MDAnalysis code that builds the backbone (N, CA, C; Angstrom):
import MDAnalysis as mda
import numpy as np

u = mda.Universe.empty(357, n_residues=119, atom_resindex=np.repeat(np.arange(119), 3), trajectory=True)
u.add_TopologyAttr("name", ["N", "CA", "C"] * 119)
u.add_TopologyAttr("resid", np.arange(1, 120))
u.add_TopologyAttr("resname", ["MET", "PRO", "PRO", "GLU", "THR", "SER", "ALA", "PRO", "LEU", "SER", "PRO", "GLN", "VAL", "PHE", "MET", "ILE", "LEU", "LEU", "SER", "LEU", "ALA", "ASP", "GLU", "ASP", "ARG", "HIS", "GLY", "TYR", "ALA", "ILE", "ILE", "GLN", "GLU", "VAL", "ALA", "GLU", "ARG", "THR", "GLU", "GLY", "GLU", "ILE", "VAL", "LEU", "THR", "ALA", "SER", "THR", "LEU", "TYR", "ALA", "ALA", "LEU", "LYS", "ARG", "LEU", "LEU", "ASP", "ALA", "GLY", "TRP", "ILE", "ALA", "GLU", "ARG", "SER", "SER", "LYS", "PRO", "LYS", "GLY", "GLU", "LYS", "ASP", "ASP", "SER", "ARG", "ARG", "ARG", "TYR", "TYR", "GLU", "LEU", "THR", "ALA", "ALA", "GLY", "ARG", "GLN", "ALA", "ALA", "ARG", "VAL", "GLU", "ALA", "ARG", "ARG", "LEU", "GLU", "ARG", "LEU", "SER", "GLN", "LEU", "ALA", "ARG", "SER", "ARG", "LYS", "LEU", "LEU", "PRO", "ASP", "LEU", "ALA", "ARG", "ARG", "PRO", "GLY"])
u.atoms.positions = np.array([
    [13.147, -20.274, -1.939],
    [13.257, -19.277, -0.901],
    [12.033, -18.368, -0.963],
    [11.363, -18.107, 0.132],
    [10.178, -17.252, 0.115],
    [10.547, -15.824, -0.277],
    [9.658, -15.136, -0.989],
    [9.961, -13.782, -1.449],
    [10.310, -12.831, -0.311],
    [9.742, -13.019, 0.884],
    [9.994, -12.103, 1.985],
    [11.463, -12.088, 2.396],
    [12.167, -13.172, 2.184],
    [13.558, -13.259, 2.614],
    [14.521, -13.198, 1.435],
    [14.022, -13.004, 0.259],
    [14.898, -13.010, -0.908],
    [15.606, -11.669, -1.064],
    [16.715, -11.712, -1.772],
    [17.465, -10.496, -2.088],
    [16.644, -9.664, -3.074],
    [16.988, -8.393, -3.213],
    [16.291, -7.586, -4.227],
    [16.365, -8.259, -5.592],
    [15.310, -8.118, -6.362],
    [15.274, -8.694, -7.706],
    [16.060, -7.819, -8.664],
    [16.645, -8.441, -9.648],
    [17.300, -7.647, -10.691],
    [16.212, -6.904, -11.462],
    [16.569, -5.764, -12.062],
    [15.575, -5.047, -12.866],
    [14.967, -5.923, -13.960],
    [15.786, -6.794, -14.567],
    [15.289, -7.652, -15.638],
    [14.229, -8.629, -15.115],
    [14.514, -9.259, -13.982],
    [13.559, -10.221, -13.418],
    [12.286, -9.510, -12.993],
    [12.423, -8.361, -12.352],
    [11.238, -7.609, -11.931],
    [10.390, -7.237, -13.147],
    [11.021, -6.817, -14.235],
    [10.270, -6.450, -15.441],
    [9.586, -7.662, -16.067],
    [10.219, -8.819, -16.017],
    [9.577, -10.035, -16.538],
    [8.328, -10.345, -15.710],
    [8.452, -10.273, -14.383],
    [7.288, -10.532, -13.525],
    [6.186, -9.508, -13.790],
    [6.559, -8.234, -13.925],
    [5.560, -7.208, -14.242],
    [4.882, -7.479, -15.579],
    [5.663, -7.938, -16.533],
    [5.131, -8.232, -17.861],
    [4.058, -9.322, -17.812],
    [4.227, -10.256, -16.879],
    [3.272, -11.365, -16.768],
    [2.163, -11.084, -15.756],
    [2.218, -9.942, -15.081],
    [1.242, -9.644, -14.032],
    [-0.174, -9.458, -14.564],
    [-0.297, -8.965, -15.789],
    [-1.636, -8.705, -16.317],
    [-2.002, -9.564, -17.516],
    [-1.030, -10.317, -18.023],
    [-1.308, -11.107, -19.227],
    [-0.259, -12.196, -19.394],
    [-0.688, -13.384, -19.764],
    [0.247, -14.464, -20.088],
    [0.884, -14.125, -21.433],
    [2.183, -14.395, -21.545],
    [2.894, -14.019, -22.769],
    [3.912, -15.085, -23.154],
    [4.307, -15.075, -24.417],
    [5.417, -15.905, -24.873],
    [6.685, -15.063, -24.788],
    [7.828, -15.708, -24.933],
    [9.107, -15.054, -24.720],
    [9.312, -13.780, -25.502],
    [9.071, -13.813, -26.809],
    [9.305, -12.623, -27.626],
    [8.373, -11.486, -27.214],
    [7.155, -11.813, -26.839],
    [6.213, -10.779, -26.381],
    [6.700, -10.139, -25.084],
    [7.339, -10.922, -24.216],
    [7.912, -10.371, -22.980],
    [9.017, -9.389, -23.337],
    [9.893, -9.783, -24.256],
    [10.993, -8.907, -24.688],
    [10.435, -7.584, -25.217],
    [9.432, -7.658, -26.074],
    [8.844, -6.457, -26.667],
    [8.181, -5.579, -25.610],
    [7.420, -6.199, -24.717],
    [6.669, -5.444, -23.708],
    [7.618, -4.732, -22.753],
    [8.684, -5.386, -22.338],
    [9.652, -4.774, -21.419],
    [10.349, -3.598, -22.107],
    [10.778, -3.773, -23.326],
    [11.447, -2.685, -24.054],
    [10.509, -1.494, -24.215],
    [9.257, -1.773, -24.551],
    [8.277, -0.696, -24.733],
    [7.992, 0.018, -23.412],
    [7.732, -0.747, -22.350],
    [7.380, -0.155, -21.057],
    [8.516, 0.660, -20.471],
    [9.761, 0.235, -20.696],
    [10.913, 0.945, -20.141],
    [11.504, 1.941, -21.138],
    [10.823, 2.139, -22.245],
    [11.282, 3.046, -23.298],
    [12.716, 2.732, -23.710],
    [13.016, 1.440, -23.807],
    [14.314, 0.980, -24.259],
    [15.400, 0.981, -23.196],
    [15.073, 1.369, -21.965],
    [16.078, 1.385, -20.898],
    [16.522, -0.034, -20.544],
    [15.580, -0.972, -20.568],
    [15.912, -2.372, -20.316],
    [15.602, -3.152, -21.583],
    [16.634, -3.722, -22.147],
    [16.487, -4.543, -23.352],
    [16.909, -5.956, -22.986],
    [15.986, -6.871, -23.111],
    [16.281, -8.273, -22.817],
    [16.724, -8.973, -24.092],
    [17.871, -9.610, -24.033],
    [18.271, -10.460, -25.151],
    [17.592, -11.813, -24.951],
    [17.564, -12.606, -25.996],
    [16.950, -13.933, -25.890],
    [17.664, -14.772, -24.834],
    [18.991, -14.711, -24.808],
    [19.721, -15.535, -23.832],
    [19.449, -15.080, -22.404],
    [19.397, -13.774, -22.160],
    [19.081, -13.252, -20.825],
    [17.674, -13.660, -20.424],
    [16.731, -13.496, -21.349],
    [15.340, -13.830, -21.050],
    [15.192, -15.302, -20.700],
    [15.710, -16.185, -21.530],
    [15.459, -17.604, -21.301],
    [16.210, -18.142, -20.088],
    [17.359, -17.558, -19.758],
    [18.040, -17.937, -18.509],
    [17.194, -17.503, -17.309],
    [16.639, -16.295, -17.376],
    [15.791, -15.804, -16.290],
    [14.502, -16.621, -16.192],
    [13.897, -16.936, -17.327],
    [12.665, -17.739, -17.309],
    [12.916, -19.102, -16.664],
    [14.066, -19.708, -16.967],
    [14.387, -21.001, -16.359],
    [14.479, -20.876, -14.839],
    [15.170, -19.830, -14.364],
    [15.281, -19.617, -12.911],
    [13.907, -19.359, -12.286],
    [13.075, -18.590, -12.969],
    [11.732, -18.287, -12.450],
    [10.849, -19.531, -12.441],
    [10.979, -20.365, -13.454],
    [10.245, -21.636, -13.483],
    [10.699, -22.529, -12.331],
    [12.029, -22.634, -12.150],
    [12.577, -23.472, -11.073],
    [12.146, -22.975, -9.699],
    [12.019, -21.653, -9.542],
    [11.609, -21.066, -8.257],
    [10.104, -21.176, -8.033],
    [9.357, -21.526, -9.091],
    [7.902, -21.614, -8.971],
    [7.206, -20.262, -9.060],
    [7.921, -19.246, -9.556],
    [7.335, -17.912, -9.659],
    [6.565, -17.720, -10.959],
    [6.875, -18.536, -11.958],
    [6.098, -18.565, -13.198],
    [5.853, -20.025, -13.551],
    [4.905, -20.241, -14.448],
    [4.614, -21.592, -14.931],
    [4.415, -21.510, -16.440],
    [4.738, -22.602, -17.096],
    [4.471, -22.681, -18.525],
    [3.036, -23.133, -18.706],
    [2.318, -22.418, -19.535],
    [0.922, -22.783, -19.806],
    [0.870, -24.048, -20.648],
    [-0.161, -24.823, -20.408],
    [-0.328, -26.033, -21.219],
    [-1.068, -25.733, -22.525],
    [-1.693, -24.564, -22.603],
    [-2.383, -24.157, -23.829],
    [-2.111, -22.683, -24.086],
    [-2.306, -22.281, -25.329],
    [-2.069, -20.879, -25.661],
    [-3.228, -20.025, -25.138],
    [-2.939, -18.762, -24.802],
    [-4.016, -17.879, -24.348],
    [-5.042, -17.654, -25.444],
    [-6.260, -17.412, -25.055],
    [-7.344, -17.163, -26.008],
    [-6.992, -15.971, -26.897],
    [-7.224, -16.130, -28.169],
    [-6.973, -15.060, -29.123],
    [-5.581, -15.050, -29.723],
    [-4.682, -15.879, -29.217],
    [-3.327, -15.931, -29.761],
    [-3.308, -16.830, -30.998],
    [-2.498, -16.434, -31.987],
    [-2.331, -17.258, -33.178],
    [-1.622, -18.542, -32.796],
    [-1.988, -19.611, -33.465],
    [-1.399, -20.910, -33.154],
    [0.006, -20.996, -33.741],
    [0.979, -21.171, -32.890],
    [2.360, -21.382, -33.298],
    [2.936, -22.369, -32.298],
    [3.135, -23.588, -32.723],
    [3.549, -24.650, -31.801],
    [4.933, -24.414, -31.196],
    [5.714, -23.518, -31.792],
    [7.052, -23.245, -31.247],
    [7.002, -22.339, -30.019],
    [5.933, -21.588, -29.885],
    [5.845, -20.630, -28.785],
    [5.474, -21.315, -27.476],
    [6.160, -20.904, -26.439],
    [5.822, -21.342, -25.083],
    [5.275, -20.119, -24.354],
    [4.157, -20.300, -23.722],
    [3.516, -19.200, -22.999],
    [3.733, -19.374, -21.504],
    [3.942, -18.245, -20.840],
    [4.235, -18.254, -19.415],
    [3.186, -17.452, -18.663],
    [2.916, -17.907, -17.429],
    [1.976, -17.200, -16.571],
    [2.607, -17.004, -15.197],
    [2.180, -15.955, -14.542],
    [2.663, -15.648, -13.204],
    [1.923, -16.525, -12.202],
    [2.653, -17.115, -11.271],
    [2.021, -17.913, -10.215],
    [1.745, -17.008, -9.022],
    [1.040, -17.529, -8.035],
    [0.776, -16.764, -6.811],
    [2.094, -16.387, -6.135],
    [3.057, -17.302, -6.115],
    [4.359, -17.015, -5.508],
    [5.093, -15.926, -6.283],
    [4.987, -15.942, -7.598],
    [5.609, -14.918, -8.422],
    [4.965, -13.558, -8.218],
    [3.648, -13.536, -8.094],
    [2.922, -12.285, -7.829],
    [3.357, -11.719, -6.474],
    [3.512, -12.599, -5.482],
    [3.957, -12.160, -4.158],
    [5.387, -11.623, -4.222],
    [6.252, -12.282, -4.954],
    [7.633, -11.811, -5.101],
    [7.660, -10.423, -5.746],
    [6.826, -10.223, -6.766],
    [6.755, -8.916, -7.429],
    [6.227, -7.856, -6.466],
    [5.240, -8.216, -5.651],
    [4.710, -7.268, -4.646],
    [5.780, -6.872, -3.631],
    [6.522, -7.864, -3.157],
    [7.589, -7.593, -2.180],
    [8.607, -6.631, -2.790],
    [8.987, -6.870, -4.033],
    [9.957, -5.994, -4.699],
    [9.362, -4.611, -4.924],
    [8.106, -4.525, -5.325],
    [7.466, -3.225, -5.538],
    [7.422, -2.429, -4.233],
    [7.127, -3.105, -3.130],
    [7.126, -2.423, -1.825],
    [8.529, -1.940, -1.462],
    [9.532, -2.751, -1.745],
    [10.918, -2.356, -1.466],
    [11.278, -1.107, -2.265],
    [10.917, -1.109, -3.545],
    [11.200, 0.047, -4.391],
    [10.426, 1.280, -3.932],
    [9.205, 1.076, -3.479],
    [8.400, 2.187, -2.965],
    [9.060, 2.791, -1.716],
    [9.550, 1.930, -0.816],
    [10.238, 2.434, 0.381],
    [11.486, 3.233, -0.001],
    [12.229, 2.748, -0.991],
    [13.409, 3.477, -1.446],
    [13.023, 4.825, -2.055],
    [11.935, 4.857, -2.801],
    [11.463, 6.115, -3.388],
    [11.040, 7.093, -2.296],
    [10.371, 6.585, -1.261],
    [9.975, 7.449, -0.141],
    [11.195, 8.017, 0.562],
    [12.218, 7.201, 0.736],
    [13.451, 7.670, 1.350],
    [14.100, 8.754, 0.491],
    [14.134, 8.538, -0.819],
    [14.702, 9.536, -1.728],
    [13.901, 10.841, -1.664],
    [12.572, 10.749, -1.543],
    [11.741, 11.953, -1.396],
    [12.062, 12.680, -0.097],
    [12.255, 11.915, 0.976],
    [12.548, 12.546, 2.262],
    [13.895, 13.260, 2.235],
    [14.775, 12.854, 1.351],
    [16.092, 13.488, 1.208],
    [16.099, 14.498, 0.055],
    [14.895, 14.781, -0.475],
    [14.697, 15.776, -1.538],
    [15.417, 15.415, -2.845],
    [15.580, 14.116, -3.060],
    [16.144, 13.660, -4.330],
    [15.065, 13.467, -5.389],
    [13.823, 13.298, -4.925],
    [12.660, 13.195, -5.798],
    [11.634, 14.213, -5.331],
    [10.787, 14.684, -6.238],
    [9.768, 15.664, -5.805],
    [8.739, 15.016, -4.873],
    [8.201, 15.826, -3.974],
    [7.145, 15.387, -3.071],
    [5.865, 15.231, -3.891],
    [5.304, 14.035, -3.893],
    [4.107, 13.764, -4.702],
    [2.915, 14.589, -4.258],
    [2.821, 14.896, -2.981],
    [1.685, 15.670, -2.465],
    [1.705, 17.107, -2.984],
    [2.859, 17.594, -3.378],
    [2.987, 18.980, -3.824],
    [2.997, 19.131, -5.328],
    [2.876, 18.048, -6.047],
    [2.890, 18.110, -7.496],
    [1.579, 18.659, -8.005],
    [1.621, 19.545, -8.992],
    [0.366, 20.073, -9.568],
    [-0.374, 18.970, -10.312],
    [-1.693, 19.108, -10.327],
    [-2.483, 18.156, -11.108],
    [-3.230, 17.291, -10.277],
])
């Protein structure tokens, strides 16, 4: 299903796509990066992560790398994942959706107006 017509992404899936947006990673590195970036708000278990990775692979939003990224220690058990063009587009669509929701919340004074923030 094309990202433009897809339902909103779960926070976990969106965080996995964000995690792969700037760097190819193996599963445990994705878990660590998401926990760190969300300050522990989103914690991926191994079972949640690998179920999501399978769905993302099947959708063509990520791909398994055939080789490890440069600079990574060699561990044959690790599988590395990269974001595909379709996955990047899906993440963009979701980011735009979230941005529209944030703008709506600002218009209803639920969030501060960014233009009026000091700094």
